[in-house]
N, C-alpha and C positions, 0 to 999 in steps of 0.2 A: 394234635391241638397246632394252630399254623401260625409259623412265627408272623413279627413287625410287617416285614421287607413282604411274606406273602401275600400278605392282608392287605400294606401298598395294594402293590403288582395286582391283584386284581381287582379292587375299587377303580383300577388305573385303566381297567384292560372295559369296561366294564364306560356302555355310552351314552352323551349324555340326559337321556331319557331315563334312564335309570338310576344313573351319579352325579347330581348334581347341579343336573337341568343345562336348559338353553341360557338360562339370566329369567330374571326380568325388569330390569332400569331401562328406563326409556334413553332415544339416542344420544348418546356421546361418544366421537368422534378423536381419536387423537393422532397426528400426523410430524413424526420428529425428520431430520435430519442432522446432522453429526454439531449442526450453529441452532436450527429455527422446532422452534415447537408451535402447530397453532394443532386447535378442537372445531370439531366442526360439533357444531352444534349445539347446547345447554342445555339434555334431557337430566333425567333425576342423579342419570349415571356422571352424572363435573362435577357431581356431591363426592362422591371419595378421589377421583380426579382432583380433589382442590385438597386434600388432606396429601397426599403425597407430594404435592406441589409445596407446600411447606417446609420443604424436607432441603427447596434450593434457596433461589435470592428473591420469591417470594410472602413465602417467610420473614426477609426479614425485610419489611415492605420497598425491596428493590426491584422484584419481577417486575416484567413488561409481556401479559397473557394475548392471545389472539383465539378472537375465537370467532368463528366464519357462520353466521346462519344460514340455512339453507329456508327458514320461509318460521314466522311465530304462531305455527300450532303451538298452544299451552305444550302437548309431550318433546316439542321441542326448545324450549325454555324456561321449565317448572322445573332446571335442576339456582338454576339461573343465583333464585335467593338462600343458595346454601351451602352458594361457593365463597371457602371462607375466606381468598385470596380478596375478594371485595372488598372484604372491611376495613382492609388492612395501612394504615397510610401510608404511602409511598410507595405501593402498587402500583399500577395503568394497565385497563385494563381496554386492547381497542376492539372493540367490533363494526363486523362485513356485515356487508348485504345486501345488493343491489335491490329491493324495494328500499324505500328513501326514509321507513316511521321506525327507524329506533328506535327514536327520543317517546315514542308516544308508546312506543313499547318499553320499553322503561317504567314511564310512569302510571303507564298503567301497573307491574310490575309490582315496582315500591311504593306501595300506598293503604291504605287503611281503603272496606275492612282487609284486604287480600294478604297486605303485610305489613307487619308491626315497625318497619325499618323503612324512612322513608329513603327518595333518590339522591336528595342531600344533603341527607345525614352518613350516606356512606364513604368510606372513608377514600377510598381508594378514590384515585385519578380514570373517568369513564368518559375513551375519544371514539364513536363514529363515523364508519364507511363509506360512503355509495359508494355502492360498486357495479363500473355501466358492465351487460351485457359482454356473452362469447370477446372481450381485449384484456389481454391479461398486463394479471399486476405480477408482481412479489413480495414475500415474505419470507423475509435473509438471501439464503441462497435454496427456497423453494419457490417455482414461477405458478402462478395456480388462474386460472380459467372458467368463470361459470356461467352455463351450458341451462338455456332450460326443461325443467321436468313437466312430463303430464299431473296436469293437482290443479286440482278446484281453486284453489287459489295460488300465485304465481309462488315459480317453488323451485327454488337452484342448486345445483349440482355444480363439483368440483374437479374439475378435472387437475392432475394434481401432477412438476412434472420434477424431478430433482436426477443431472448426473445420466444422465437415461435412462431412466425406468417414470413412470407411466402411474398413477393411483385414481381411476375414477373413485368419486365417492355419488353415485346412482338413488341415492335414498328419499322416499314418500315420491314415489312416479306409479303413473295407472298403466303406464307404458301406449297410450295411447295411439302415438305414434312409433307404427314398426319398421316403415322398409325405409330406405337412404333418404327414395322423392320427399316423405311425407317428414324423416327427424329435421334436413337441411339444415340448416346451419346452426343446427344440433350435434349435429351425425358425430365431428367430433370428439365430440367426448365420445366416444364408445368404441374409436380408431388405436390400433396401433396401444395399447391400455397391456402394461403387465399382471394389476393386480385392481377389480371390478369391486364392488359394493357396493350390489343393489338389494332391491327390496323383495321383503317377499313373508310379506305380511298375513299374503291369504293361499291358499290353494285355486285353480281355473277353475271350479265352480263355486264358486263363494268371490271371484271377482267380477262374474256371472249377476249376480245376486247382491252384490255392492257396486256396481258404476255410479260414479259419480265422488262415494268414494277415499279414493288420492292414494290408492297402494296397484301391488300386484303379485304375479305366481310367480313360480321358482321357473318356471317353460317362456313365460318370454320373457327371463334373463339370458339363460340356455340359449334360444333359440341367435337372440343379438349378438350374445358369441361365438356360437356357433359360424353367423358369416363376417362376424367384426375382428376373426381372429386373435381374439380376449384372452386371456396367456391364464387367467384361474380371478375361480369367481367367490367372494363371502355374500349369503344369501343374509339380510339380518330382519332385524324392526316388529317379528313377530309379534301375530294380535295378539295386546294385551290378557285380553280372557284366554287366551286357548291352553290347556294345560301340557306338560310337559310329550305328553305322548302323539297328538295331535300334531304338536309341533315334526317330531317325529314321521308320522305320517303322511306331512304334507315334503317331509327328503324325502321319504320313496317314490312317492309319486313326481314327486321328478326325477327318480331316476330313470323308473320307472320309462321314462317321456324320451331322456336319456338316452338311455337303450333303443329304444322302439328308432331318433332317429339314428343311430347309428346301427343298426340293421338293414334300414332304410338305403343308407345310403351303396353299405355294403354291399344289395340286393341291386343295385339300378347301376354300381362304378362309378359310382360319387365318389367326390376327395372327402373327406371327416375329417378334418384333422381332433383330436381328441382336442378335451377341453374339463382344465382342471379348478374340483367346482364340488365345495362344500357348503351345509350351514356352519355360521357361525356361532360362537360362544362366550358368552360375555367374560368380557376380559383377555381375551385372546391377545396375540401378539403374530405377527403377519413382517420376519424384515426381507425385503424388493434388492 
């Protein structure tokens, strides 16, 4: 008979597609420093984050919450009506987006028949901010710059900088611009980056079948990371209809592509700077 520790050790050894899975919530990522917390998007994952925030100032009606929106497709804002701090009097929510229609989004989400609580009945104070493209701003001690992604509707990635560390959030991009020349003013989003989170909703074949759907394959992110010397890449925003086995197959496909690039460089004698990369698992924490 196995002991508890042996069982736990065995379960931890299993890959995500066999135990626990990659996760099923839609996008919500939190970036923290010693003094600031910034949330990216309000997908269904923000519901659990809201519960966690209740253990701090938000639970006392003294919280300041900062949420950056990449864009307003439903999967990136569906969790907002279930984000508990938004209902607590005394809390202040700062909502940021490059596109200037945040107020219209709020009025659409918080109205019947879509949601029973109207916007004017929310307990918290909501302040909207319109960001300038490619212009740096700060939230606490974190510097942030929005850059445009490749998406059917306007969508923006964000580059975070703090004490010499850089994180780039590049989710919901079809990556139709690949070369440095094509990326133009948005190239800095991918340069001098310690961690890049990149869209990997599809396999490479699926990106051909689903042109203008606004998502990429991991191999496209690998190409950019190799060229721009990105230190680490995490892929996320998987197809919500994909079972964990299919996501694992996409990860294996990306691994084969990465190794083929390595072998090609070795064969030709070209320099090859290896990239630490993998598929993200819901709830994971990365320290830079």
